[in-house]
N, C-alpha and C positions, 0 to 999 in steps of 0.2 A: 181888822186883821182879816185877811182872808188868804186860805192856803188852797191851791190847786193841784193835784195830781197829775200827773202826764208819764208817758211812756215812748219809746221810739223803739221800732225792731230793729233786729240785726241787719236786715236788708236796708232798710232805710238810714242807719246809722254808717253804712259802707257807700252808701251814696252822699250821704251828708259830711263826710270825711274828704269826697273829692270835690265837694262844692260847698265851702263854709259860707257861702253868701245865700245857702237855700234854706238854711234853718226856720223860716216861717212858711215853708214848704211840709213839713212836719210836725212843727210844735210852734205856736205862736203865744209865747207869754202874757199872762196879764199885765197889764199898766195901771198902774206906777209899781213898777217891780221894785221891792225892796231889796231879794237876795232869793238864790236858788240853793236847793239842796238837790245833788244827784248821786245815786249810786249805781254803778254798771258791773256787768258781768266781764270779767276780766279777759276772757277767752274770746269773747265775739266783740268787743268794745274797740274801735281804735280812737283813743281817748285825746290823741292830737288834736285829730281832725275834730271831733267833737266841742272840744274846749274852744279851738280856734273858731269855730261856728260859733258859739256862746259867746266868747270875747267880741268879735266882729257884730253881731246881731243886737247883743246887750252890752255894750260897752259902758264899763264902769259901774256894771250889777256885781257882788260879790257870789262867787260861785264856791259853795261848801261841798264836800262831799269824798267819796272814797270808790276803792273796789270792793266788789262783793265777794268774799275772798272765804277759802276754807274748802274748797274744790280742788283736787288734783289735777282733773281733766276736765275737757270741754264737756257741758252739757250736764253737770252735776250742781251749778249754780243755779239758785233760785230767788226772785225778787217776789214779794208779796205786794199787790196792790189791793186793799180793801180784802175782800175773800177771794180773789183771784191770785193763783200761781202765775209769774211771769218768767220764761226763760229765755236766754239770748237774748238780750236787750238791755237799754239803760232805762230805769226808772227815776223819778225825781218828783219833788213839792216845789212849787212856786208860791213866794210870798209876797204879798202886796198889803199896801195899807200903811 
């Protein structure tokens, strides 16, 4: 089993929500993909469009996750990827194997 980390910036998430068929322009999941775990900043992530993109491009693959919560206003939410703090974006892990 392999696990691959990824993140997509706020700017790219907005573009992706307008063009769900363009997921692979921003991130190409490893195959064969078993499932993906996604956590997103609730203030900057258009989840309807993001989920539409993953469902369209990764049809039949389970997506697990939620919103990184606890913040009261934009800019207070942080996602950690290894030793790096990432703000205003979506972060996740894809599992294959």
